[in-house]
MIDOSE-1310 file (N, C-alpha, C; in nm, 2 decimals, decimal comma, always signed):
residues 227
mtqd	-2,77/+0,00/+0,47/-2,76/-0,02/+0,62/-2,62/+0,00/+0,66; -2,60/+0,09/+0,76/-2,47/+0,12/+0,81/-2,41/+0,01/+0,90; -2,29/-0,03/+0,87/-2,23/-0,14/+0,95/-2,19/-0,08/+1,08; -2,22/-0,15/+1,19/-2,18/-0,10/+1,32/-2,03/-0,11/+1,34
vpps	-1,98/-0,01/+1,41/-1,83/-0,02/+1,44/-1,81/-0,12/+1,55; -1,72/-0,22/+1,52/-1,70/-0,32/+1,63/-1,64/-0,26/+1,75; -1,67/-0,31/+1,87/-1,63/-0,24/+1,99/-1,48/-0,22/+2,01; -1,40/-0,32/+1,97/-1,26/-0,31/+1,98/-1,20/-0,20/+1,89
laav	-1,26/-0,18/+1,77/-1,22/-0,07/+1,68/-1,27/+0,06/+1,74; -1,39/+0,07/+1,79/-1,44/+0,19/+1,85/-1,35/+0,24/+1,96; -1,30/+0,15/+2,04/-1,21/+0,19/+2,15/-1,08/+0,26/+2,10; -1,03/+0,20/+1,99/-0,91/+0,26/+1,93/-0,94/+0,39/+1,87
laep	-1,05/+0,40/+1,80/-1,08/+0,53/+1,73/-1,12/+0,64/+1,82; -1,16/+0,60/+1,94/-1,19/+0,71/+2,04/-1,07/+0,77/+2,10; -0,96/+0,71/+2,09/-0,83/+0,76/+2,14/-0,76/+0,85/+2,04; -0,67/+0,94/+2,08/-0,60/+1,02/+1,98/-0,52/+0,94/+1,88
avpq	-0,52/+0,98/+1,76/-0,44/+0,91/+1,66/-0,29/+0,92/+1,69; -0,22/+0,82/+1,66/-0,08/+0,82/+1,68/-0,01/+0,78/+1,55; +0,11/+0,84/+1,51/+0,18/+0,80/+1,39/+0,24/+0,66/+1,41; +0,26/+0,59/+1,29/+0,32/+0,46/+1,30/+0,47/+0,47/+1,35
rpfp	+0,51/+0,37/+1,43/+0,64/+0,36/+1,47/+0,73/+0,31/+1,36; +0,85/+0,36/+1,35/+0,95/+0,31/+1,25/+0,98/+0,17/+1,27; +1,01/+0,09/+1,16/+1,05/-0,05/+1,17/+1,17/-0,07/+1,08; +1,26/-0,16/+1,11/+1,38/-0,19/+1,03/+1,35/-0,26/+0,90
wnrs	+1,43/-0,24/+0,81/+1,42/-0,31/+0,68/+1,56/-0,36/+0,64; +1,57/-0,46/+0,56/+1,69/-0,53/+0,52/+1,76/-0,46/+0,40; +1,84/-0,36/+0,43/+1,91/-0,28/+0,33/+1,99/-0,36/+0,23; +2,07/-0,46/+0,28/+2,15/-0,53/+0,19/+2,07/-0,62/+0,09
awat	+1,96/-0,68/+0,14/+1,88/-0,77/+0,06/+1,81/-0,69/-0,05; +1,77/-0,57/-0,02/+1,70/-0,48/-0,12/+1,81/-0,43/-0,22; +1,92/-0,40/-0,17/+2,03/-0,35/-0,26/+2,07/-0,46/-0,36; +2,08/-0,58/-0,31/+2,11/-0,69/-0,40/+2,00/-0,72/-0,50
gmhd	+1,87/-0,71/-0,46/+1,76/-0,74/-0,55/+1,75/-0,64/-0,65; +1,78/-0,51/-0,62/+1,77/-0,40/-0,72/+1,91/-0,36/-0,78; +2,00/-0,45/-0,79/+2,14/-0,43/-0,82/+2,16/-0,35/-0,95; +2,07/-0,37/-1,05/+2,08/-0,31/-1,18/+2,00/-0,18/-1,20
lpdv	+1,95/-0,13/-1,09/+1,86/-0,01/-1,10/+1,92/+0,11/-1,03; +2,01/+0,19/-1,09/+2,08/+0,29/-1,02/+1,99/+0,40/-0,95; +1,88/+0,43/-1,01/+1,79/+0,53/-0,95/+1,73/+0,48/-0,83; +1,70/+0,35/-0,83/+1,65/+0,28/-0,71/+1,76/+0,27/-0,60
qrvl	+1,87/+0,24/-0,64/+1,99/+0,23/-0,54/+2,01/+0,36/-0,48; +2,00/+0,47/-0,55/+2,02/+0,60/-0,49/+1,92/+0,63/-0,38; +1,79/+0,60/-0,41/+1,69/+0,62/-0,30/+1,71/+0,52/-0,18; +1,75/+0,40/-0,21/+1,78/+0,31/-0,10/+1,89/+0,36/-0,01
dslp	+1,99/+0,42/-0,07/+2,10/+0,47/+0,01/+2,05/+0,59/+0,09; +1,95/+0,66/+0,05/+1,90/+0,77/+0,13/+1,81/+0,74/+0,24; +1,75/+0,62/+0,24/+1,65/+0,58/+0,34/+1,72/+0,55/+0,48; +1,66/+0,59/+0,59/+1,72/+0,56/+0,72/+1,70/+0,41/+0,75
dgvd	+1,76/+0,36/+0,86/+1,74/+0,22/+0,89/+1,61/+0,18/+0,94; +1,53/+0,28/+0,98/+1,39/+0,26/+1,02/+1,30/+0,34/+0,94; +1,19/+0,28/+0,88/+1,09/+0,35/+0,80/+0,95/+0,34/+0,86; +0,87/+0,44/+0,83/+0,73/+0,44/+0,87/+0,65/+0,49/+0,75
rnlv	+0,51/+0,50/+0,78/+0,42/+0,54/+0,67/+0,46/+0,68/+0,62; +0,47/+0,77/+0,71/+0,49/+0,91/+0,66/+0,62/+0,93/+0,59; +0,73/+0,87/+0,64/+0,86/+0,89/+0,57/+0,85/+0,83/+0,43; +0,79/+0,71/+0,41/+0,78/+0,65/+0,28/+0,69/+0,73/+0,19
revv	+0,58/+0,78/+0,25/+0,49/+0,86/+0,17/+0,57/+0,98/+0,11; +0,65/+1,05/+0,19/+0,73/+1,16/+0,14/+0,82/+1,12/+0,03; +0,89/+1,00/+0,05/+0,98/+0,96/-0,05/+0,91/+0,92/-0,18; +0,80/+0,85/-0,17/+0,72/+0,81/-0,29/+0,67/+0,94/-0,36
nsql	+0,62/+1,03/-0,29/+0,56/+1,15/-0,36/+0,67/+1,24/-0,42; +0,79/+1,24/-0,35/+0,90/+1,32/-0,41/+0,95/+1,25/-0,54; +0,96/+1,12/-0,54/+1,01/+1,05/-0,66/+0,91/+1,06/-0,77; +0,78/+1,05/-0,74/+0,68/+1,07/-0,84/+0,68/+1,21/-0,90
sdgq	+0,70/+1,31/-0,82/+0,71/+1,45/-0,87/+0,83/+1,46/-0,97; +0,93/+1,38/-0,95/+1,05/+1,38/-1,04/+1,03/+1,29/-1,16; +0,92/+1,22/-1,17/+0,90/+1,13/-1,27/+0,96/+0,99/-1,25; +1,00/+0,96/-1,13/+1,08/+0,84/-1,10/+0,99/+0,73/-1,04
vlpa	+0,92/+0,65/-1,13/+0,83/+0,56/-1,09/+0,89/+0,44/-1,01; +1,00/+0,39/-1,06/+1,06/+0,27/-1,00/+1,11/+0,29/-0,86; +1,18/+0,40/-0,83/+1,22/+0,43/-0,69/+1,10/+0,45/-0,60; +1,00/+0,51/-0,65/+0,88/+0,53/-0,57/+0,81/+0,40/-0,54
fvsa	+0,80/+0,31/-0,64/+0,73/+0,18/-0,62/+0,81/+0,09/-0,53; +0,94/+0,08/-0,55/+1,03/+0,00/-0,46/+1,02/+0,05/-0,32; +1,02/+0,18/-0,30/+1,01/+0,24/-0,16/+0,88/+0,19/-0,09; +0,77/+0,20/-0,17/+0,64/+0,16/-0,12/+0,64/+0,01/-0,08
miwg	+0,71/-0,07/-0,16/+0,71/-0,22/-0,13/+0,81/-0,25/-0,02; +0,91/-0,17/+0,00/+0,99/-0,19/+0,12/+0,91/-0,18/+0,25; +0,82/-0,07/+0,25/+0,73/-0,06/+0,36/+0,63/-0,17/+0,36; +0,58/-0,21/+0,25/+0,47/-0,31/+0,24/+0,52/-0,45/+0,29
ygds	+0,64/-0,49/+0,25/+0,69/-0,62/+0,29/+0,76/-0,62/+0,43; +0,79/-0,50/+0,48/+0,85/-0,49/+0,61/+0,98/-0,58/+0,63; +0,98/-0,65/+0,73/+1,10/-0,73/+0,76/+1,08/-0,88/+0,72; +0,99/-0,90/+0,63/+0,95/-1,04/+0,59/+1,07/-1,12/+0,53
gygp	+1,16/-1,05/+0,47/+1,28/-1,12/+0,41/+1,26/-1,16/+0,26; +1,14/-1,18/+0,21/+1,13/-1,22/+0,07/+1,08/-1,10/-0,02; +1,07/-0,98/+0,04/+1,02/-0,87/-0,04/+1,10/-0,84/-0,17; +1,23/-0,83/-0,16/+1,31/-0,81/-0,28/+1,29/-0,91/-0,39
trvr	+1,27/-1,04/-0,36/+1,25/-1,14/-0,46/+1,11/-1,12/-0,52; +1,01/-1,10/-0,44/+0,87/-1,08/-0,49/+0,86/-0,96/-0,58; +0,93/-0,85/-0,54/+0,92/-0,73/-0,62/+0,99/-0,75/-0,75; +1,10/-0,82/-0,75/+1,17/-0,85/-0,87/+1,08/-0,93/-0,97
wvlt	+1,00/-1,02/-0,92/+0,90/-1,09/-1,00/+0,81/-0,99/-1,07; +0,76/-0,90/-0,99/+0,67/-0,80/-1,04/+0,73/-0,72/-1,15; +0,85/-0,67/-1,13/+0,92/-0,58/-1,22/+0,95/-0,65/-1,35; +0,98/-0,78/-1,35/+1,03/-0,85/-1,47/+0,92/-0,94/-1,53
gikt	+0,82/-0,97/-1,45/+0,71/-1,06/-1,50/+0,74/-1,21/-1,50; +0,86/-1,24/-1,44/+0,90/-1,39/-1,43/+0,95/-1,42/-1,29; +0,95/-1,55/-1,26/+1,01/-1,59/-1,13/+1,15/-1,64/-1,15; +1,16/-1,75/-1,23/+1,29/-1,80/-1,26/+1,38/-1,71/-1,33
gard	+1,50/-1,67/-1,28/+1,59/-1,58/-1,34/+1,55/-1,43/-1,33; +1,46/-1,40/-1,24/+1,41/-1,26/-1,23/+1,52/-1,17/-1,18; +1,62/-1,22/-1,10/+1,72/-1,13/-1,05/+1,80/-1,06/-1,16; +1,82/-1,13/-1,27/+1,91/-1,07/-1,37/+1,83/-1,04/-1,50
apvr	+1,70/-1,05/-1,49/+1,61/-1,02/-1,61/+1,59/-0,86/-1,61; +1,56/-0,81/-1,73/+1,54/-0,66/-1,73/+1,40/-0,63/-1,68; +1,38/-0,51/-1,63/+1,25/-0,46/-1,59/+1,17/-0,43/-1,72; +1,04/-0,47/-1,71/+0,95/-0,46/-1,82/+0,90/-0,31/-1,83
gdvv	+0,91/-0,26/-1,95/+0,86/-0,12/-1,96/+0,71/-0,11/-1,94; +0,63/-0,21/-1,98/+0,49/-0,21/-1,96/+0,45/-0,21/-1,82; +0,53/-0,27/-1,73/+0,50/-0,27/-1,59/+0,52/-0,13/-1,54; +0,62/-0,06/-1,57/+0,65/+0,08/-1,53/+0,53/+0,17/-1,57
eslr	+0,49/+0,15/-1,70/+0,38/+0,23/-1,75/+0,25/+0,20/-1,68; +0,22/+0,08/-1,64/+0,10/+0,05/-1,57/+0,10/+0,11/-1,43; +0,22/+0,10/-1,36/+0,23/+0,16/-1,23/+0,21/+0,32/-1,24; +0,27/+0,37/-1,35/+0,25/+0,52/-1,37/+0,11/+0,56/-1,39
aavd	+0,04/+0,48/-1,47/-0,10/+0,51/-1,51/-0,19/+0,49/-1,38; -0,15/+0,40/-1,30/-0,23/+0,38/-1,17/-0,22/+0,50/-1,08; -0,11/+0,57/-1,08/-0,09/+0,69/-1,00/-0,19/+0,80/-1,06; -0,19/+0,82/-1,19/-0,28/+0,92/-1,24/-0,43/+0,88/-1,22
tvri	-0,46/+0,76/-1,23/-0,60/+0,71/-1,21/-0,65/+0,74/-1,07; -0,57/+0,69/-0,97/-0,61/+0,70/-0,83/-0,62/+0,85/-0,79; -0,53/+0,93/-0,84/-0,52/+1,07/-0,80/-0,64/+1,15/-0,86; -0,67/+1,12/-0,99/-0,78/+1,19/-1,06/-0,92/+1,14/-1,03
qgpv	-0,93/+1,00/-1,04/-1,06/+0,94/-1,04/-1,09/+0,88/-0,90; -1,00/+0,87/-0,81/-1,03/+0,82/-0,68/-0,99/+0,67/-0,65; -1,00/+0,63/-0,53/-0,95/+0,49/-0,49/-1,02/+0,38/-0,57; -1,15/+0,38/-0,58/-1,22/+0,27/-0,65/-1,18/+0,26/-0,79
egfr	-1,16/+0,37/-0,86/-1,12/+0,36/-1,00/-0,97/+0,32/-1,01; -0,89/+0,36/-0,91/-0,76/+0,31/-0,91/-0,75/+0,16/-0,89; -0,83/+0,11/-0,80/-0,84/-0,03/-0,78/-0,89/-0,10/-0,91; -0,99/-0,05/-0,97/-1,04/-0,11/-1,09/-0,94/-0,12/-1,20
ymnn	-0,86/-0,01/-1,22/-0,76/-0,01/-1,32/-0,65/-0,12/-1,29; -0,60/-0,13/-1,17/-0,50/-0,22/-1,14/-0,55/-0,36/-1,13; -0,68/-0,38/-1,12/-0,74/-0,51/-1,12/-0,79/-0,56/-1,25; -0,78/-0,47/-1,36/-0,82/-0,51/-1,49/-0,72/-0,47/-1,59
egrv	-0,74/-0,36/-1,67/-0,65/-0,33/-1,78/-0,51/-0,30/-1,74; -0,49/-0,25/-1,61/-0,36/-0,22/-1,56/-0,30/-0,33/-1,48; -0,35/-0,45/-1,49/-0,30/-0,56/-1,40/-0,16/-0,59/-1,43; -0,08/-0,60/-1,32/+0,06/-0,64/-1,33/+0,08/-0,78/-1,27
khla	+0,14/-0,86/-1,35/+0,16/-1,00/-1,31/+0,24/-1,01/-1,18; +0,20/-1,09/-1,08/+0,26/-1,11/-0,95/+0,23/-0,99/-0,85; +0,15/-0,90/-0,89/+0,12/-0,79/-0,80/-0,03/-0,80/-0,77; -0,07/-0,86/-0,66/-0,21/-0,88/-0,63/-0,26/-0,76/-0,55
gaff	-0,39/-0,76/-0,52/-0,45/-0,65/-0,45/-0,40/-0,61/-0,32; -0,35/-0,71/-0,24/-0,29/-0,67/-0,11/-0,17/-0,58/-0,12; -0,10/-0,59/-0,24/+0,01/-0,50/-0,26/-0,01/-0,39/-0,35; -0,10/-0,41/-0,45/-0,12/-0,29/-0,54/-0,20/-0,19/-0,46
tkwl	-0,28/-0,23/-0,36/-0,35/-0,12/-0,28/-0,25/-0,04/-0,19; -0,13/-0,11/-0,16/-0,03/-0,03/-0,09/+0,03/+0,07/-0,19; +0,05/+0,04/-0,31/+0,10/+0,13/-0,41/+0,00/+0,25/-0,43; -0,13/+0,21/-0,44/-0,23/+0,31/-0,46/-0,24/+0,40/-0,34
yfas	-0,22/+0,35/-0,22/-0,22/+0,43/-0,10/-0,11/+0,53/-0,10; +0,01/+0,49/-0,12/+0,12/+0,59/-0,12/+0,11/+0,69/-0,23; +0,06/+0,64/-0,35/+0,05/+0,73/-0,46/-0,06/+0,84/-0,44; -0,16/+0,81/-0,35/-0,27/+0,90/-0,34/-0,27/+0,98/-0,20
atts	-0,18/+0,94/-0,11/-0,16/+1,01/+0,01/-0,07/+1,13/-0,01; -0,12/+1,23/-0,07/-0,04/+1,34/-0,12/-0,02/+1,45/-0,01; -0,11/+1,46/+0,08/-0,10/+1,57/+0,18/-0,05/+1,52/+0,32; -0,07/+1,40/+0,35/-0,02/+1,34/+0,48/-0,05/+1,19/+0,48
adda	+0,01/+1,12/+0,58/-0,01/+0,98/+0,59/-0,16/+0,95/+0,61; -0,24/+1,04/+0,66/-0,38/+1,02/+0,69/-0,47/+1,09/+0,60; -0,42/+1,12/+0,48/-0,50/+1,20/+0,38/-0,64/+1,14/+0,36; -0,74/+1,23/+0,37/-0,88/+1,18/+0,36/-0,91/+1,13/+0,22
naap	-0,83/+1,16/+0,12/-0,86/+1,12/-0,01/-0,78/+1,00/-0,05; -0,69/+0,95/+0,03/-0,60/+0,84/+0,00/-0,68/+0,71/-0,01; -0,62/+0,62/-0,09/-0,68/+0,48/-0,11/-0,64/+0,39/+0,01; -0,74/+0,34/+0,09/-0,70/+0,26/+0,20/-0,64/+0,12/+0,15
ildr	-0,55/+0,07/+0,22/-0,49/-0,06/+0,19/-0,59/-0,17/+0,23; -0,60/-0,27/+0,14/-0,68/-0,39/+0,17/-0,60/-0,51/+0,16; -0,55/-0,57/+0,27/-0,47/-0,69/+0,26/-0,54/-0,80/+0,34; -0,47/-0,91/+0,35/-0,53/-1,03/+0,41/-0,56/-1,01/+0,55
qvqv	-0,47/-0,94/+0,63/-0,50/-0,92/+0,77/-0,62/-0,84/+0,79; -0,64/-0,74/+0,72/-0,76/-0,65/+0,73/-0,88/-0,73/+0,69; -0,87/-0,81/+0,58/-0,99/-0,89/+0,53/-1,03/-0,98/+0,64; -0,94/-1,06/+0,70/-0,98/-1,16/+0,80/-1,04/-1,09/+0,92
wlkl	-0,98/-0,98/+0,96/-1,03/-0,91/+1,08/-1,18/-0,86/+1,06; -1,20/-0,81/+0,94/-1,34/-0,76/+0,91/-1,44/-0,88/+0,91; -1,40/-0,99/+0,86/-1,49/-1,11/+0,86/-1,51/-1,16/+1,00; -1,41/-1,17/+1,09/-1,43/-1,22/+1,22/-1,49/-1,12/+1,32
eanl	-1,46/-1,00/+1,31/-1,50/-0,90/+1,41/-1,62/-0,82/+1,36; -1,65/-0,80/+1,23/-1,76/-0,72/+1,18/-1,86/-0,80/+1,10; -1,83/-0,93/+1,08/-1,91/-1,02/+1,00/-1,93/-0,96/+0,86; -1,82/-0,91/+0,81/-1,82/-0,84/+0,68/-1,72/-0,91/+0,59
fidi	-1,76/-0,98/+0,49/-1,67/-1,05/+0,40/-1,64/-0,96/+0,28; -1,51/-0,93/+0,26/-1,47/-0,85/+0,15/-1,37/-0,93/+0,06; -1,41/-0,95/-0,06/-1,32/-1,02/-0,16/-1,21/-0,93/-0,21; -1,09/-0,96/-0,17/-0,98/-0,87/-0,21/-0,97/-0,86/-0,36
hrts	-1,02/-0,95/-0,44/-1,00/-0,95/-0,58/-1,11/-0,88/-0,66; -1,21/-0,83/-0,59/-1,33/-0,77/-0,66/-1,33/-0,62/-0,64; -1,34/-0,54/-0,75/-1,35/-0,40/-0,74/-1,48/-0,35/-0,67; -1,59/-0,42/-0,69/-1,71/-0,38/-0,62/-1,70/-0,40/-0,47
dygr	-1,62/-0,50/-0,43/-1,60/-0,53/-0,28/-1,51/-0,42/-0,23; -1,41/-0,38/-0,30/-1,33/-0,27/-0,26/-1,41/-0,14/-0,24; -1,50/-0,12/-0,32/-1,60/-0,01/-0,31/-1,68/-0,02/-0,18; -1,73/-0,14/-0,15/-1,80/-0,16/-0,03/-1,71/-0,14/+0,10
yldv	-1,59/-0,19/+0,09/-1,49/-0,17/+0,19/-1,47/-0,02/+0,22; -1,45/+0,06/+0,11/-1,43/+0,20/+0,13/-1,55/+0,27/+0,19; -1,67/+0,23/+0,15/-1,79/+0,29/+0,20/-1,80/+0,26/+0,36; -1,77/+0,14/+0,40/-1,77/+0,11/+0,54/-1,66/+0,19/+0,62
lraw	-1,54/+0,20/+0,56/-1,44/+0,28/+0,63/-1,48/+0,43/+0,64; -1,54/+0,48/+0,53/-1,58/+0,62/+0,54/-1,69/+0,64/+0,65; -1,78/+0,55/+0,66/-1,89/+0,56/+0,76/-1,83/+0,56/+0,90; -1,74/+0,46/+0,92/-1,68/+0,45/+1,05/-1,59/+0,57/+1,08
aaay	-1,52/+0,62/+0,98/-1,43/+0,73/+1,00/-1,51/+0,85/+1,04; -1,63/+0,88/+0,97/-1,71/+0,99/+1,00/-1,76/+0,99/+1,14; -1,79/+0,88/+1,20/-1,84/+0,87/+1,33/-1,74/+0,91/+1,44; -1,61/+0,91/+1,40/-1,50/+0,94/+1,50/-1,41/+1,05/+1,45
drtp	-1,46/+1,13/+1,35/-1,38/+1,24/+1,29/-1,24/+1,19/+1,25; -1,24/+1,08/+1,19/-1,12/+1,02/+1,13/-1,12/+1,02/+0,98; -1,02/+0,97/+0,92/-1,02/+0,95/+0,77/-1,02/+0,80/+0,75; -1,06/+0,75/+0,63/-1,07/+0,61/+0,60/-0,93/+0,54/+0,63
vqve	-0,82/+0,60/+0,59/-0,69/+0,53/+0,61/-0,66/+0,52/+0,76; -0,70/+0,61/+0,84/-0,68/+0,60/+0,98/-0,76/+0,48/+1,04; -0,88/+0,46/+0,99/-0,95/+0,34/+1,03/-0,89/+0,21/+0,98; -0,84/+0,21/+0,85/-0,77/+0,10/+0,80/-0,65/+0,07/+0,89
kaif	-0,57/+0,17/+0,92/-0,45/+0,15/+1,01/-0,49/+0,10/+1,14; -0,60/+0,14/+1,20/-0,64/+0,09/+1,33/-0,68/-0,06/+1,32; -0,75/-0,09/+1,21/-0,79/-0,23/+1,19/-0,66/-0,32/+1,18; -0,57/-0,27/+1,10/-0,44/-0,35/+1,08/-0,37/-0,37/+1,22
glat	-0,37/-0,27/+1,30/-0,31/-0,28/+1,43/-0,38/-0,38/+1,52; -0,51/-0,38/+1,52/-0,59/-0,48/+1,59/-0,57/-0,62/+1,54; -0,55/-0,63/+1,41/-0,54/-0,77/+1,35/-0,40/-0,83/+1,37; -0,30/-0,74/+1,38/-0,16/-0,79/+1,39/-0,09/-0,76/+1,52
grt	-0,14/-0,67/+1,59/-0,07/-0,62/+1,71/+0,04/-0,53/+1,68; +0,05/-0,48/+1,55/+0,15/-0,39/+1,51/+0,09/-0,25/+1,48; +0,15/-0,14/+1,52/+0,10/-0,01/+1,49/+0,20/+0,07/+1,41
């Protein structure tokens, strides 16, 4: 049974798509958090003071083309955490696998390899298998679905920010909106639920000649008031 498009979302999807507005990020905090990673520092220095989906997508794909997983991942997380303030600390937990002493602990090689393998999986096998990998054998400590789907999105949006084959982000804001506005409960932690989420986004996207990530972006805007 096809899920009906909620009226508020239908109104947004009926209008022309607009790119995301740039937003500021805390350059000094990220530079401090990634102090021992020169390749990451180089990319941080190249980023403008305001970032958006497409700019970060270009940076991520450029870095991945050069085999540079860490700069690509950190760039995606800068976008993902926005101006929250705690992004560098949380990303350091992910990269080192620990919380206490993470700032000066070395980056784990197995984390880098899991992130690299996730790129190959989502690009070759698609969003659901990318999610399955990161939710199971490729699981990275301290990197939950709300943020590993951001990594999967940027890794798979190879042609544009609205790439039809890209993995849509599934975070708490989107999850809550779907429950309240569409009576659709999606468990962020279950691969099968991510598959259901993708099926719904695809159906809604087809009705308005959009892509699944455009629908996800519209839902996030409705949920947060941010576009």
